[in-house]
C-alpha positions, -999 to +999 in steps of 0.1 A: +495-626+355+481-591+353+444-586+344+439-577+307+429-541+303+393-536+296+385-514+266+355-492+275+324-491+252+311-459+235+291-438+259+297-463+287+290-448+321+325-447+337+324-419+363+298-402+385+307-374+408+282-369+436+281-337+455+270-354+487+270-321+506+276-285+497+288-277+533+326-271+537+351-261+563+371-241+538+362-211+516+382-216+484+384-187+460+379-210+430+350-231+444+326-244+417+299-248+444+306-215+463+305-238+493+304-225+529+296-240+563+259-244+555+235-260+563+221-261+528+183-268+525+173-295+500+203-318+506+193-354+497+187-375+528+203-409+534+174-430+521+173-410+488+211-414+486+209-451+489+182-452+463+203-432+439+233-456+444+210-485+435+199-467+403+236-459+393+245-496+398+216-505+375+229-482+348+265-494+349+294-500+372+312-467+372+336-451+397+316-430+421+334-399+434+319-388+468+326-351+467+313-318+480+318-292+495+336-314+520+321-349+520+335-357+555+310-332+569+282-355+559+274-378+589+262-407+568+290-406+543+304-440+552+270-456+552+267-444+516+302-456+507+295-491+522+263-494+502+280-484+470+308-509+476+282-536+483+266-528+449+300-534+431+307-497+425+342-484+429+339-458+456+364-430+459+364-397+477+375-361+469+384-341+500+405-311+511+423-335+535+421-314+566+395-336+584+413-369+579+422-386+612+432-422+620+396-430+629+383-415+596+409-435+577+397-467+593+362-459+584+372-452+548+389-485+546+361-505+562+335-488+539+355-498+508+368-464+496+396-473+472+412-439+466+411-404+481+420-373+462+434-343+481+436-309+466+470-291+467+469-257+449+501-242+460+537-254+465+539-239+500+516-231+529+513-194+520+501-199+484+478-229+492+462-212+522+456-180+502+438-201+477+418-220+503+412-188+525+418-207+557+452-205+576+466-240+582+448-256+553+481-267+537+495-283+569+461-300+574+461-314+539+497-328+544+487-343+578+457-359+560+481-374+534+504-389+560+474-404+578+461-420+546+496-434+540+497-449+575+463-463+570+471-480+537+447-460+515+461-448+481+457-412+473+462-387+444+469-350+443+445-327+425+456-292+414+435-264+400+458-244+376+455-206+376+478-177+368+487-177+405+502-212+406+509-222+369+546-215+376+545-239+406+530-270+388+564-286+385+570-282+422+536-295+431+542-325+408+574-332+427+555-329+460+530-355+447+559-378+438+577-373+471+546-379+492+538-412+475+508-402+455+496-427+429+485-399+405+486-362+399+455-347+382+456-311+370+424-291+365+424-260+343+403-233+360+367-231+347+351-198+358+319-210+373+304-205+408+327-184+430+354-187+403+334-164+380+352-136+399+385-153+388+379-152+351+410-130+347+430-157+365+426-182+337+459-189+320+457-177+284+455-201+254+492-199+247+501-208+283+475-235+283+491-251+252+526-249+266+515-264+300+498-293+283+528-300+261+550-301+292+525-324+309+527-348+280+565-349+282+563-356+320+542-388+314+574-405+304+594-393+334+570-392+364+566-424+383+529-419+388+498-415+367+492-380+352+458-369+340+446-335+327+410-327+336+390-298+322+418-296+297+405-314+267+432-301+244+456-326+260+440-355+241+447-336+208+482-328+219+488-365+229+480-375+193+500-347+177+531-356+198+527-393+192+524-387+154+556-366+154+574-395+172+560-421+148+540-437+175+505-452+174+481-441+201+468-475+209+452-490+240+481-513+249+506-484+250+485-455+262+458-472+282+427-453+288+443-421+274+440-438+239+403-444+241+389-416+263+384-380+252+389-346+267+355-335+277+336-364+292+305-345+304+273-364+294+294-389+274+309-412+300+307-389+331+280-369+349+276-349+381+248-351+407+243-320+428+235-320+465+198-315+455+198-344+431+201-324+398+221-343+372+245-322+352+270-330+324+297-319+349+300-298+380+310-268+360+283-270+334+252-261+354+225-275+330+196-295+344+197-328+326+172-343+351+160-342+387+165-374+407+137-364+430+113-369+401+129-395+378+155-423+379+192-420+372+190-445+343+163-425+326+184-393+328+216-410+316+199-427+287+173-402+276+185-367+285+183-344+254+213-325+268+233-357+269+221-367+235+234-334+221+268-338+238+271-373+223+263-361+188+295-344+175+278-331+144+259-307+167+291-289+179+296-254+165+324-231+155+359-245+150+351-273+174+325-286+150+350-284+121+380-299+140+394-333+130+401-339+167+365-335+178+361-370+190+393-369+210+391-334+225+356-319+223+365-287+239+354-277+274+317-274+272+315-255+305+340-229+293+320-226+260+288-221+280+302-195+303+317-175+274+287-177+251+256-191+268+257-220+243+272-253+255+278-265+220+298-234+210+336-236+203+360-238+232+373-202+239+408-212+251+421-231+221+448-220+196+445-249+172+431-242+138+413-272+122+429-285+090+397-299+075+361-304+082+357-339+097+332-365+087+311-368+119+295-400+130+260-398+144+272-406+179 
């Protein structure tokens, strides 16, 4: 008998992304961290990393995403992964895939890493390598995928969507299916870090809407899990489409998509920088707390920034008036980059609210 799905509680800590290092072997044009080879002064050492994992486990039992930069450049990465696994945390890794070897795969498995995400941002070597700014990055990622498959570690494909590759998303999804990925996650470009220079590469609001409607339709056809990230409108579209079909968006039918929301920053997700700064997400560079000075639990439970994000009545503009506020929320990082106010309305949204909602306090 399959385990009964667990319905998450409000503001339950479900995901933590930890930028274990900012160093990277690639030089991607869209990089949130503007990562280069490094070294980067101020990177948390192993002892502090183990302490932070202890604190995360005291605050909840989230999925912990070991990310970067390129996490495989951190020498103690598997020590950290083993420790997190021992604490009962679900440890996963986000990598560009080029450094994965049979030995690395064995260490992943032994340390308890349950899933690896690999970024594919073009349907061919030319387009992907142009995005990653290193020749051979595409072939390296595909080799990494094959090595993971042989080693018995499940993987997903992540794709950052821009004007350069929006027309290739269907091909990249097919590639994810053909390679045996368990999921395909699309990320809508957020112009922070190095990607500020790519602000004109964001797809416009109309293309955004069209892409997400297509993505919704594909959930019935694709034999793998699909998730839209940094694309909160998807959760409004999901409900609109279900309503048109006379369906209820319930937990049994839609799983976590029925009970999660678009922008999770500060609500059930947070990001830890390589220096130990806690942020709502990697794209929203607001200091919610410094783990060199305070505990993770104190930041998660007491940060004023997080409290504001959890109080939907504090949202402004049409986001604050929208009946889908608790399902969508708008991209807070995109709002901040456009206006300097993280509670402002999402700038890439066509939807016009029908009525002012009755907000709950949280």
